[in-house]
N, CA, C and O of each residue as an XYZ file, in Angstrom:
620
protein
N     -17.386    -18.713     20.009
C     -17.886    -18.269     21.298
C     -16.721    -18.197     22.284
O     -15.992    -19.172     22.465
N     -16.555    -17.061     22.907
C     -15.449    -16.897     23.845
C     -15.788    -17.549     25.178
O     -16.951    -17.592     25.578
N     -14.759    -18.058     25.868
C     -15.022    -18.705     27.166
C     -15.521    -17.688     28.184
O     -15.112    -16.527     28.180
N     -16.401    -18.145     29.043
C     -16.964    -17.293     30.083
C     -15.908    -17.023     31.148
O     -15.301    -17.956     31.674
N     -15.690    -15.760     31.464
C     -14.704    -15.401     32.492
C     -15.372    -15.453     33.854
O     -16.462    -14.913     34.042
N     -14.720    -16.101     34.795
C     -15.221    -16.185     36.167
C     -14.541    -15.116     36.995
O     -13.315    -15.093     37.104
N     -15.313    -14.253     37.564
C     -14.782    -13.194     38.419
C     -14.924    -13.648     39.867
O     -16.038    -13.729     40.385
N     -13.825    -13.941     40.511
C     -13.836    -14.441     41.883
C     -14.198    -13.309     42.842
O     -13.393    -12.400     43.042
N     -15.395    -13.344     43.440
C     -15.790    -12.274     44.355
C     -15.037    -12.317     45.685
O     -15.154    -11.390     46.487
N     -14.267    -13.382     45.928
C     -13.552    -13.509     47.188
C     -12.055    -13.319     47.008
O     -11.262    -13.737     47.851
N     -11.671    -12.678     45.894
C     -10.256    -12.387     45.662
C      -9.725    -11.592     46.857
O     -10.276    -10.548     47.207
N      -8.682    -12.078     47.465
C      -8.102    -11.384     48.612
C      -8.687    -11.800     49.945
O      -8.317    -11.244     50.980
N      -9.602    -12.776     49.942
C     -10.220    -13.207     51.197
C      -9.209    -13.891     52.100
O      -9.246    -13.710     53.317
N      -8.317    -14.665     51.529
C      -7.359    -15.413     52.326
C      -6.266    -14.480     52.834
O      -5.760    -13.637     52.093
N      -5.922    -14.635     54.062
C      -4.832    -13.862     54.656
C      -3.527    -14.305     54.006
O      -3.062    -15.418     54.255
N      -2.935    -13.459     53.186
C      -1.753    -13.815     52.401
C      -0.568    -14.195     53.289
O       0.196    -15.094     52.939
N      -0.407    -13.541     54.402
C       0.714    -13.874     55.286
C       0.564    -15.295     55.823
O       1.545    -16.037     55.887
N      -0.646    -15.681     56.209
C      -0.891    -17.037     56.687
C      -0.562    -18.050     55.600
O       0.069    -19.073     55.867
N      -0.989    -17.765     54.376
C      -0.726    -18.682     53.271
C       0.770    -18.804     52.984
O       1.268    -19.905     52.752
N       1.484    -17.687     52.998
C       2.926    -17.723     52.745
C       3.649    -18.494     53.852
O       4.595    -19.230     53.575
N       3.211    -18.330     55.098
C       3.805    -19.088     56.204
C       3.577    -20.588     56.025
O       4.468    -21.392     56.301
N       2.387    -20.960     55.565
C       2.080    -22.374     55.350
C       2.992    -22.965     54.271
O       3.526    -24.061     54.438
N       3.163    -22.247     53.184
C       4.023    -22.722     52.099
C       5.468    -22.813     52.568
O       6.154    -23.795     52.283
N       5.931    -21.802     53.281
C       7.304    -21.787     53.779
C       7.555    -22.950     54.736
O       8.587    -23.615     54.648
N       6.619    -23.195     55.645
C       6.751    -24.311     56.583
C       6.816    -25.639     55.854
O       7.625    -26.502     56.196
N       5.970    -25.805     54.852
C       5.962    -27.043     54.088
C       7.295    -27.266     53.400
O       7.844    -28.367     53.444
N       7.818    -26.228     52.765
C       9.084    -26.355     52.037
C      10.249    -26.622     52.990
O      11.095    -27.468     52.702
N      10.305    -25.914     54.117
C      11.422    -26.119     55.037
C      11.358    -27.496     55.686
O      12.399    -28.085     55.978
N      10.170    -28.016     55.914
C      10.032    -29.348     56.492
C      10.502    -30.418     55.525
O      11.109    -31.409     55.934
N      10.224    -30.222     54.246
C      10.670    -31.184     53.237
C      12.192    -31.190     53.160
O      12.812    -32.249     53.071
N      12.791    -29.997     53.194
C      14.242    -29.881     53.079
C      14.973    -30.463     54.282
O      16.033    -31.067     54.119
N      14.437    -30.298     55.475
C      15.135    -30.733     56.692
C      14.652    -32.077     57.218
O      15.241    -32.622     58.151
N      13.593    -32.617     56.636
C      12.985    -33.891     57.090
C      12.575    -33.817     58.557
O      12.670    -34.810     59.279
N      12.120    -32.648     59.001
C      11.713    -32.483     60.396
C      10.281    -31.989     60.501
O       9.977    -31.154     61.353
N       9.413    -32.481     59.664
C       8.022    -32.036     59.664
C       7.373    -32.305     61.009
O       7.313    -33.451     61.455
N       6.899    -31.278     61.642
C       6.127    -31.410     62.856
C       6.900    -31.744     64.107
O       6.273    -32.047     65.123
N       8.220    -31.711     64.105
C       8.984    -32.121     65.290
C       9.042    -31.056     66.369
O       9.082    -31.393     67.553
N       9.047    -29.794     66.004
C       9.202    -28.759     67.020
C       7.835    -28.268     67.499
O       6.847    -28.323     66.768
N       7.804    -27.799     68.717
C       6.578    -27.245     69.268
C       6.267    -25.929     68.579
O       7.177    -25.172     68.242
N       5.010    -25.657     68.373
C       4.605    -24.438     67.686
C       3.645    -23.642     68.560
O       2.824    -24.206     69.284
N       3.765    -22.335     68.479
C       2.819    -21.436     69.121
C       2.026    -20.736     68.035
O       2.208    -21.034     66.854
N       1.140    -19.801     68.410
C       0.337    -19.129     67.398
C       1.192    -18.295     66.451
O       0.781    -18.053     65.316
N       2.369    -17.851     66.883
C       3.222    -17.046     66.015
C       3.745    -17.863     64.837
O       3.971    -17.307     63.763
N       3.939    -19.159     65.013
C       4.440    -19.988     63.912
C       3.598    -21.259     63.736
O       4.114    -22.310     63.356
N       2.299    -21.144     64.020
C       1.404    -22.281     63.898
C       1.294    -22.729     62.445
O       1.413    -21.919     61.527
N       1.068    -24.011     62.246
C       0.855    -24.512     60.889
C      -0.563    -24.185     60.465
O      -1.448    -24.035     61.307
N      -0.781    -24.075     59.171
C      -2.100    -23.752     58.632
C      -2.662    -24.966     57.897
O      -2.009    -25.507     57.005
N      -3.857    -25.392     58.262
C      -4.433    -26.555     57.581
C      -4.830    -26.208     56.145
O      -5.191    -25.065     55.864
N      -4.768    -27.193     55.224
C      -5.241    -26.948     53.860
C      -6.709    -26.528     53.899
O      -7.518    -27.140     54.596
N      -7.041    -25.497     53.157
C      -8.367    -24.899     53.243
C      -8.945    -24.627     51.863
O      -8.239    -24.161     50.968
N     -10.219    -24.916     51.694
C     -10.970    -24.546     50.491
C     -11.974    -23.481     50.878
O     -12.590    -23.560     51.941
N     -12.145    -22.478     50.016
C     -13.166    -21.453     50.204
C     -14.006    -21.455     48.936
O     -13.479    -21.292     47.835
N     -15.315    -21.639     49.090
C     -16.178    -21.748     47.919
C     -17.529    -21.110     48.180
O     -17.907    -20.853     49.323
N     -18.246    -20.860     47.099
C     -19.608    -20.347     47.202
C     -20.561    -21.492     46.917
O     -20.409    -22.220     45.936
N     -21.549    -21.639     47.794
C     -22.605    -22.631     47.599
C     -23.920    -21.868     47.710
O     -24.386    -21.559     48.807
N     -24.509    -21.572     46.555
C     -25.697    -20.726     46.549
C     -25.312    -19.333     47.025
O     -24.411    -18.708     46.466
N     -25.992    -18.847     48.053
C     -25.697    -17.520     48.611
C     -24.683    -17.583     49.750
O     -24.273    -16.550     50.279
N     -24.278    -18.802     50.129
C     -23.414    -18.971     51.291
C     -21.937    -19.122     50.905
O     -21.596    -19.684     49.864
N     -21.090    -18.606     51.771
C     -19.651    -18.804     51.660
C     -19.312    -20.008     52.528
O     -19.707    -20.066     53.693
N     -18.576    -20.976     51.964
C     -18.242    -22.196     52.688
C     -16.726    -22.299     52.798
O     -16.009    -22.171     51.806
N     -16.247    -22.531     54.019
C     -14.814    -22.672     54.280
C     -14.608    -24.067     54.861
O     -15.212    -24.428     55.871
N     -13.746    -24.845     54.207
C     -13.477    -26.204     54.662
C     -12.002    -26.360     54.973
O     -11.152    -26.091     54.124
N     -11.694    -26.794     56.191
C     -10.307    -27.014     56.619
C     -10.107    -28.489     56.932
O     -10.898    -29.106     57.646
N      -9.023    -29.039     56.376
C      -8.664    -30.424     56.671
C      -7.858    -30.464     57.960
O      -6.749    -29.934     58.021
N      -8.415    -31.093     58.990
C      -7.717    -31.211     60.268
C      -7.881    -32.627     60.836
O      -8.344    -32.789     61.965
N      -7.503    -33.658     60.053
C      -7.633    -35.022     60.572
C      -6.735    -35.229     61.777
O      -5.635    -34.683     61.851
N      -7.214    -36.016     62.709
C      -6.442    -36.279     63.916
C      -6.650    -35.239     65.004
O      -6.058    -35.339     66.079
N      -7.490    -34.235     64.733
C      -7.799    -33.207     65.729
C      -9.172    -33.546     66.312
O     -10.138    -33.733     65.573
N      -9.249    -33.623     67.635
C     -10.525    -33.869     68.285
C     -11.366    -32.604     68.266
O     -10.839    -31.493     68.299
N     -12.682    -32.785     68.212
C     -13.615    -31.658     68.139
C     -13.360    -30.628     69.234
O     -13.425    -29.424     68.987
N     -13.072    -31.101     70.439
C     -12.849    -30.169     71.559
C     -11.510    -29.425     71.450
O     -11.278    -28.466     72.186
N     -10.638    -29.855     70.546
C      -9.341    -29.195     70.356
C      -9.341    -28.214     69.189
O      -8.290    -27.686     68.824
N     -10.518    -27.963     68.598
C     -10.642    -27.005     67.492
C     -11.545    -25.860     67.925
O     -12.503    -26.063     68.671
N     -11.233    -24.647     67.449
C     -12.031    -23.468     67.801
C     -12.230    -22.589     66.573
O     -11.351    -22.482     65.717
N     -13.404    -21.962     66.504
C     -13.705    -21.006     65.453
C     -14.138    -19.718     66.141
O     -15.068    -19.723     66.947
N     -13.455    -18.604     65.819
C     -13.809    -17.312     66.401
C     -13.981    -16.288     65.294
O     -13.474    -16.466     64.186
N     -14.698    -15.217     65.598
C     -14.946    -14.142     64.642
C     -14.806    -12.818     65.368
O     -15.489    -12.573     66.363
N     -13.913    -11.957     64.868
C     -13.679    -10.672     65.510
C     -13.213     -9.656     64.463
O     -12.273     -9.923     63.714
N     -13.857     -8.511     64.411
C     -13.493     -7.424     63.502
C     -13.370     -7.893     62.053
O     -12.421     -7.526     61.360
N     -14.327     -8.704     61.595
C     -14.349     -9.143     60.208
C     -13.399    -10.267     59.872
O     -13.278    -10.633     58.703
N     -12.711    -10.835     60.870
C     -11.742    -11.904     60.615
C     -12.213    -13.188     61.297
O     -12.447    -13.224     62.505
N     -12.344    -14.239     60.488
C     -12.680    -15.562     60.995
C     -11.370    -16.275     61.294
O     -10.496    -16.356     60.430
N     -11.228    -16.792     62.509
C     -10.017    -17.513     62.890
C     -10.377    -18.946     63.236
O     -11.244    -19.207     64.071
N      -9.694    -19.861     62.577
C      -9.844    -21.287     62.860
C      -8.540    -21.723     63.510
O      -7.469    -21.581     62.919
N      -8.628    -22.249     64.715
C      -7.412    -22.609     65.440
C      -7.639    -23.874     66.241
O      -8.769    -24.333     66.409
N      -6.540    -24.427     66.731
C      -6.646    -25.619     67.548
C      -5.301    -26.287     67.701
O      -4.253    -25.663     67.536
N      -5.348    -27.576     68.022
C      -4.104    -28.299     68.250
C      -4.278    -29.772     67.888
O      -5.289    -30.395     68.212
N      -3.273    -30.308     67.213
C      -3.211    -31.745     66.949
C      -2.131    -32.301     67.872
O      -0.973    -31.887     67.815
N      -2.526    -33.238     68.716
C      -1.635    -33.779     69.738
C      -0.834    -34.964     69.203
O      -1.293    -35.705     68.334
N       0.367    -35.121     69.741
C       1.185    -36.312     69.467
C       0.657    -37.468     70.308
O      -0.083    -37.273     71.272
N       1.054    -38.671     69.920
C       0.719    -39.858     70.705
C       1.453    -39.805     72.039
O       2.157    -38.840     72.340
N       1.280    -40.843     72.821
C       1.928    -40.924     74.121
C       3.426    -40.644     73.985
O       3.994    -40.786     72.902
N       4.047    -40.252     75.073
C       5.462    -39.885     75.050
C       6.393    -41.079     74.840
O       7.524    -40.898     74.389
N       5.943    -42.292     75.158
C       6.834    -43.446     75.027
C       6.835    -44.045     73.615
O       7.375    -45.131     73.405
N       6.233    -43.341     72.645
C       6.192    -43.798     71.251
C       7.435    -43.310     70.524
O       7.856    -42.168     70.706
N       8.026    -44.173     69.698
C       9.176    -43.802     68.873
C       8.693    -43.679     67.437
O       8.153    -44.634     66.877
N       8.882    -42.513     66.841
C       8.482    -42.295     65.446
C       9.636    -42.652     64.515
O      10.759    -42.187     64.710
N       9.367    -43.470     63.511
C      10.358    -43.778     62.481
C      10.233    -42.794     61.325
O      11.192    -42.557     60.591
N       9.051    -42.230     61.174
C       8.796    -41.204     60.168
C       7.651    -40.343     60.676
O       6.670    -40.864     61.207
N       7.768    -39.041     60.520
C       6.715    -38.135     60.966
C       6.580    -37.021     59.933
O       7.425    -36.129     59.862
N       5.517    -37.073     59.132
C       5.322    -36.098     58.065
C       4.168    -35.147     58.336
O       4.036    -34.136     57.646
N       3.332    -35.443     59.321
C       2.205    -34.566     59.630
C       2.633    -33.508     60.636
O       3.416    -33.782     61.545
N       2.113    -32.296     60.465
C       2.378    -31.238     61.435
C       1.628    -31.544     62.719
O       0.477    -31.981     62.691
N       2.283    -31.314     63.832
C       1.679    -31.487     65.148
C       1.723    -30.149     65.872
O       2.438    -29.229     65.473
N       0.955    -30.062     66.928
C       0.942    -28.836     67.711
C      -0.187    -27.920     67.262
O      -1.155    -28.361     66.642
N      -0.048    -26.653     67.579
C      -1.121    -25.701     67.301
C      -1.202    -25.376     65.822
O      -0.200    -25.384     65.107
N      -2.429    -25.088     65.378
C      -2.642    -24.609     64.021
C      -3.516    -23.366     64.089
O      -4.233    -23.136     65.062
N      -3.435    -22.573     63.027
C      -4.193    -21.325     62.996
C      -4.392    -20.920     61.543
O      -3.469    -20.998     60.733
N      -5.595    -20.489     61.226
C      -5.909    -19.995     59.888
C      -6.815    -18.790     60.051
O      -7.851    -18.878     60.710
N      -6.440    -17.668     59.460
C      -7.245    -16.447     59.539
C      -7.744    -16.090     58.157
O      -6.985    -16.093     57.187
N      -9.048    -15.778     58.072
C      -9.671    -15.450     56.795
C     -10.501    -14.193     56.982
O     -11.384    -14.142     57.839
N     -10.215    -13.184     56.180
C     -10.995    -11.946     56.203
C     -12.318    -12.207     55.501
O     -12.339    -12.701     54.373
N     -13.418    -11.880     56.159
C     -14.739    -12.090     55.580
C     -15.271    -10.784     55.000
O     -14.832     -9.703     55.392
N     -16.213    -10.884     54.072
C     -16.775     -9.676     53.470
C     -17.411     -8.763     54.521
O     -17.880     -9.225     55.562
N     -17.418     -7.477     54.235
C     -18.001     -6.483     55.129
C     -19.477     -6.802     55.370
O     -20.177     -7.244     54.458
N     -19.938     -6.582     56.570
C     -21.348     -6.782     56.890
C     -21.683     -8.144     57.473
O     -22.820     -8.365     57.891
N     -20.726     -9.061     57.513
C     -20.977    -10.383     58.102
C     -21.123    -10.219     59.614
O     -20.337     -9.523     60.258
N     -22.146    -10.876     60.165
C     -22.382    -10.830     61.607
C     -22.149    -12.211     62.209
O     -22.208    -13.220     61.506
N     -21.890    -12.253     63.487
C     -21.625    -13.520     64.187
C     -22.745    -14.533     63.978
O     -22.482    -15.724     63.811
N     -23.982    -14.069     63.987
C     -25.112    -14.993     63.846
C     -25.242    -15.560     62.424
O     -26.038    -16.473     62.204
N     -24.480    -15.043     61.463
C     -24.468    -15.572     60.097
C     -23.546    -16.784     59.954
O     -23.522    -17.422     58.901
N     -22.790    -17.103     61.002
C     -21.734    -18.116     60.901
C     -22.105    -19.358     61.702
O     -22.545    -19.270     62.848
N     -21.916    -20.527     61.065
C     -22.092    -21.783     61.797
C     -20.964    -22.734     61.392
O     -20.483    -22.704     60.260
N     -20.557    -23.574     62.339
C     -19.436    -24.486     62.105
C     -19.839    -25.900     62.481
O     -20.601    -26.123     63.421
N     -19.297    -26.868     61.707
C     -19.522    -28.279     62.020
C     -18.227    -29.031     61.758
O     -17.363    -28.573     61.010
N     -18.110    -30.197     62.390
C     -16.873    -30.978     62.281
C     -17.204    -32.452     62.192
O     -18.055    -32.957     62.925
N     -16.531    -33.131     61.294
C     -16.710    -34.570     61.177
C     -15.727    -35.159     60.184
O     -15.423    -34.550     59.158
N     -15.231    -36.353     60.498
C     -14.328    -37.094     59.625
C     -13.111    -36.268     59.201
O     -12.663    -36.357     58.058
N     -12.583    -35.471     60.120
C     -11.370    -34.710     59.856
C     -11.570    -33.443     59.057
O     -10.593    -32.807     58.664
N     -12.819    -33.056     58.802
C     -13.104    -31.855     58.023
C     -13.914    -30.877     58.859
O     -15.013    -31.195     59.314
N     -13.363    -29.684     59.058
C     -14.069    -28.611     59.756
C     -14.694    -27.733     58.689
O     -13.990    -27.210     57.825
N     -16.006    -27.565     58.739
C     -16.705    -26.755     57.740
C     -17.377    -25.577     58.419
O     -18.135    -25.743     59.375
N     -17.091    -24.384     57.913
C     -17.701    -23.158     58.410
C     -18.547    -22.584     57.282
O     -18.054    -22.384     56.171
N     -19.823    -22.318     57.565
C     -20.723    -21.736     56.578
C     -21.053    -20.319     57.036
O     -21.489    -20.097     58.166
N     -20.833    -19.366     56.127
C     -21.166    -17.965     56.399
C     -22.362    -17.644     55.514
O     -22.218    -17.411     54.314
N     -23.547    -17.635     56.124
C     -24.792    -17.462     55.372
C     -24.878    -16.076     54.731
O     -24.650    -15.054     55.378
N     -25.215    -16.076     53.441
C     -25.425    -14.829     52.705
C     -24.171    -14.094     52.280
O     -24.270    -13.020     51.688
N     -22.996    -14.631     52.559
C     -21.756    -13.896     52.268
C     -21.249    -14.097     50.849
O     -20.322    -13.403     50.433
N     -21.827    -15.028     50.088
C     -21.321    -15.291     48.738
C     -21.757    -14.233     47.731
O     -21.155    -14.116     46.664
N     -22.766    -13.481     48.044
C     -23.262    -12.486     47.091
C     -22.891    -11.065     47.485
O     -23.648    -10.125     47.245
N     -21.748    -10.923     48.077
C     -21.270     -9.593     48.436
C     -20.803     -8.875     47.180
O     -20.489     -9.506     46.171
N     -20.760     -7.573     47.251
C     -20.363     -6.790     46.077
C     -18.897     -7.024     45.731
O     -18.110     -7.490     46.554
N     -18.554     -6.688     44.494
C     -17.196     -6.881     43.992
C     -16.227     -5.904     44.655
O     -16.623     -4.875     45.203
N     -14.964     -6.258     44.586
C     -13.906     -5.374     45.068
C     -13.830     -4.180     44.129
O     -13.873     -4.345     42.910
N     -13.716     -2.985     44.684
C     -13.605     -1.779     43.860
C     -12.142     -1.412     43.681
O     -11.373     -1.358     44.641
N     -11.783     -1.165     42.451
C     -10.413     -0.753     42.148
C     -10.267      0.744     42.391
O     -11.163      1.523     42.064
N      -9.160      1.135     42.952
C      -8.852      2.541     43.205
C      -7.817      2.974     42.182
O      -6.774      2.336     42.035
N      -8.104      4.053     41.480
C      -7.179      4.538     40.468
C      -5.927      5.101     41.157
O      -6.021      5.847     42.132
N      -4.773      4.732     40.635
C      -3.501      5.228     41.159
C      -2.986      6.263     40.178
O      -2.798      5.970     38.997
N      -2.758      7.471     40.666
C      -2.245      8.527     39.803
C      -0.783      8.752     40.082
O      -0.251      8.282     41.088
N      -0.133      9.472     39.191
C       1.286      9.747     39.335
C       1.514     10.712     40.496
O       0.822     11.724     40.610
N       2.455     10.409     41.332
C       2.773     11.243     42.483
C       3.533     12.464     42.001
O       4.426     12.356     41.160
N       3.183     13.617     42.530
C       3.884     14.850     42.185
C       4.987     15.096     43.179
O       4.831     14.866     44.378
N       6.101     15.566     42.670
C       7.224     15.902     43.539
C       6.953     17.232     44.227
O       6.389     18.151     43.632
N       7.353     17.320     45.458
C       7.158     18.580     46.198
C       8.463     19.274     46.468
O       8.478     20.343     47.078
């Protein structure tokens, strides 16, 4: 009996540029031992570790953001893109860090959602350092269609 192949209906859901920036930031911080020391804006915000999964008919997005207060996190939806953003604050200014491995400052994660998702389909909750966004009915969207690429003719 051959193993069952799982076809991921959310292939391409994650914004690849955001993911590459997260990996690059992690690697450069390890090399320089300066994780989280510099101030960040949305152009170079850190991206929280994120899981995207299907639970029944719903698409579930979970972001790890421990140390972020509920009022410092935001979830927005515009033109098919879900944006999770916010800020993790440093302690008081008179604190001396002997080691700092967590990213501080602003964070941002953008995820393209399947076509047809409406604002009222989305709900978000936060607790114990985990931000969970549920997109109702988005797990059963149709598969990605492949476009045939033909040989280009010279003109």
